[in-house]
C-alpha positions as CSV (number, residue, x, y, z in Angstrom):
1,M,-69.8,-67.5,9.9
2,S,-66.4,-68.8,8.7
3,R,-64.7,-67.6,5.6
4,D,-64.6,-71.2,4.3
5,L,-68.4,-71.3,4.4
6,L,-68.7,-68.0,2.7
7,V,-66.3,-69.1,0.0
8,S,-68.2,-72.3,-0.5
9,F,-71.4,-70.4,-1.3
10,A,-69.8,-67.6,-3.4
11,R,-69.7,-69.5,-6.7
12,P,-73.2,-71.0,-6.4
13,V,-74.7,-67.7,-5.4
14,R,-72.9,-66.0,-8.4
15,H,-74.3,-68.7,-10.7
16,E,-77.9,-68.4,-9.5
17,A,-77.7,-64.6,-9.5
18,N,-76.5,-64.7,-13.1
19,N,-79.4,-66.9,-14.0
20,L,-81.9,-64.5,-12.4
21,L,-80.2,-61.4,-13.9
22,A,-80.3,-63.1,-17.3
23,A,-84.1,-63.5,-16.9
24,L,-84.5,-59.8,-16.0
25,S,-82.2,-58.6,-18.8
26,G,-84.0,-60.8,-21.3
27,T,-87.4,-59.5,-20.3
28,A,-86.1,-55.9,-20.6
29,E,-84.8,-56.7,-24.1
30,L,-88.1,-58.2,-25.2
31,M,-89.9,-55.1,-23.9
32,L,-87.6,-52.9,-25.8
33,R,-88.0,-54.8,-29.0
34,S,-91.8,-55.2,-28.8
35,P,-93.5,-53.2,-31.5
36,S,-96.4,-52.5,-29.1
37,S,-94.2,-51.0,-26.4
38,T,-95.2,-47.4,-25.5
39,E,-92.7,-44.8,-24.6
40,R,-93.5,-45.5,-20.9
41,D,-92.8,-49.2,-21.5
42,I,-89.5,-48.4,-23.1
43,A,-88.4,-46.2,-20.3
44,R,-89.3,-48.9,-17.8
45,A,-87.4,-51.5,-19.8
46,E,-84.3,-49.3,-20.0
47,R,-84.4,-48.7,-16.2
48,L,-84.8,-52.5,-15.7
49,R,-81.9,-53.2,-18.0
50,D,-79.7,-50.6,-16.2
51,A,-80.7,-51.8,-12.8
52,S,-79.9,-55.4,-13.8
53,A,-76.4,-54.4,-15.0
54,R,-75.7,-52.5,-11.8
55,L,-76.9,-55.4,-9.6
56,Q,-74.8,-57.8,-11.5
57,A,-71.6,-55.7,-11.1
58,L,-72.4,-55.2,-7.4
59,L,-73.0,-58.9,-6.7
60,H,-69.8,-59.9,-8.5
61,A,-67.8,-57.4,-6.6
62,Y,-69.3,-58.4,-3.3
63,L,-69.0,-62.2,-3.9
64,A,-65.3,-61.7,-5.0
65,L,-64.6,-60.6,-1.5
66,G,-65.5,-64.2,-0.4
67,A,-63.8,-65.9,-3.3
68,P,-61.1,-63.5,-4.6
69,P,-59.9,-63.7,-8.2
70,P,-57.0,-66.0,-9.0
71,A,-53.5,-64.9,-7.9
72,D,-52.5,-64.0,-11.5
73,T,-55.3,-61.5,-11.9
74,A,-54.1,-58.0,-12.9
75,P,-54.4,-55.4,-10.2
76,A,-56.3,-53.1,-12.6
77,S,-58.9,-55.9,-13.0
78,V,-59.2,-56.4,-9.2
79,I,-59.7,-52.7,-8.5
80,E,-62.1,-52.2,-11.4
81,M,-64.2,-55.1,-10.3
82,M,-64.5,-53.3,-6.9
83,R,-66.0,-50.1,-8.4
84,P,-69.6,-50.8,-7.2
85,L,-68.3,-51.4,-3.6
86,I,-66.2,-48.3,-3.7
87,G,-69.3,-46.4,-4.8
88,L,-71.4,-47.9,-2.0
89,A,-68.8,-46.8,0.6
90,L,-68.8,-43.2,-0.7
91,G,-72.6,-42.9,-1.1
92,P,-75.1,-42.7,-3.9
93,G,-74.6,-40.4,-6.9
94,R,-70.9,-39.9,-6.4
95,K,-68.3,-40.5,-9.1
96,V,-65.8,-43.3,-8.8
97,E,-62.6,-42.9,-10.8
98,V,-60.1,-45.8,-11.0
99,A,-56.6,-45.1,-12.3
100,V,-54.0,-47.9,-12.5
101,A,-50.6,-47.1,-14.1
102,P,-49.8,-49.4,-17.1
103,D,-46.1,-49.8,-16.0
104,L,-46.6,-51.5,-12.7
105,P,-44.1,-54.1,-11.6
106,R,-45.4,-57.5,-10.6
107,L,-46.7,-57.1,-7.0
108,A,-46.3,-59.5,-4.0
109,T,-49.8,-58.5,-2.9
110,T,-52.5,-61.1,-3.5
111,P,-55.9,-60.1,-5.0
112,A,-57.5,-60.7,-1.6
113,E,-55.0,-58.4,0.1
114,L,-55.4,-55.8,-2.6
115,Q,-59.2,-55.9,-2.1
116,S,-58.8,-55.4,1.6
117,L,-56.3,-52.5,1.2
118,V,-58.6,-50.7,-1.3
119,L,-61.7,-51.1,0.9
120,G,-59.8,-49.9,3.9
121,L,-58.5,-46.8,2.2
122,V,-61.9,-46.0,0.6
123,R,-63.7,-46.4,3.9
124,S,-61.2,-44.1,5.6
125,A,-61.6,-41.5,2.8
126,A,-65.4,-41.8,2.9
127,E,-65.4,-40.6,6.6
128,G,-64.8,-37.1,5.3
129,A,-66.9,-37.4,2.2
130,A,-69.8,-35.0,3.1
131,C,-68.7,-32.4,0.6
132,A,-67.0,-34.7,-1.9
133,D,-68.3,-35.2,-5.5
134,G,-66.4,-38.5,-5.9
135,I,-63.3,-40.5,-5.2
136,R,-60.2,-41.4,-7.2
137,V,-58.6,-44.7,-6.4
138,A,-55.1,-44.9,-8.0
139,L,-52.4,-47.5,-8.1
140,D,-49.1,-45.9,-9.3
141,A,-45.6,-47.3,-9.8
142,A,-43.2,-46.5,-7.0
143,P,-39.6,-47.5,-6.3
144,G,-39.7,-51.1,-5.2
145,G,-43.4,-51.6,-5.9
146,A,-46.5,-49.5,-6.1
147,R,-48.5,-46.9,-4.2
148,L,-52.2,-47.3,-3.6
149,S,-54.2,-44.2,-2.8
150,A,-57.9,-43.1,-2.3
151,R,-58.5,-39.4,-2.6
152,L,-61.8,-37.5,-2.4
153,E,-62.5,-35.1,-5.3
154,P,-62.4,-32.2,-5.4
155,G,-59.6,-31.4,-3.1
156,G,-57.6,-34.6,-3.1
157,S,-57.9,-35.3,0.6
158,G,-57.7,-38.9,1.9
159,P,-55.7,-41.3,4.1
160,E,-52.0,-42.0,3.7
161,P,-51.4,-44.1,0.6
162,A,-50.5,-47.8,1.1
163,F,-47.2,-49.2,-0.3
164,L,-47.3,-52.5,-2.1
165,S,-44.0,-54.4,-2.5
166,A,-42.9,-55.8,-5.9
167,A,-42.7,-59.6,-6.1
């Protein structure tokens, strides 16, 4: 399947998914506010609300791979949006920490290139994740650009960082 075809479906899928998730979230909220809800109903509604929020974040992150954010999107926003995909690459129940330095220069890397670099580093790091509690994805200022790294925690092991040139 071509990337153009995927991109053409990304926005309509996101729109429809948002409609469906709004229905799920709304139902959960009604269940939580109902005076006749039992403790069991409330627990179910809270799980439904949490699952809806996680599904929404996952879908948005996944669909953004097909239709990346605009070129002027801040690197911190691009990486933060990818948090659910980073978690999937590492495995369930593991912590994902995202740290982006506030003093980054403007980068020549597009959001799509940044997404690809992040996923590549995370997938490489995840190969040794059997004993890891989580992962730390960091984008730090470096001379002439920035350094992107993905390190397993504890221990700090991971692939060689990627260098991103300043614009």
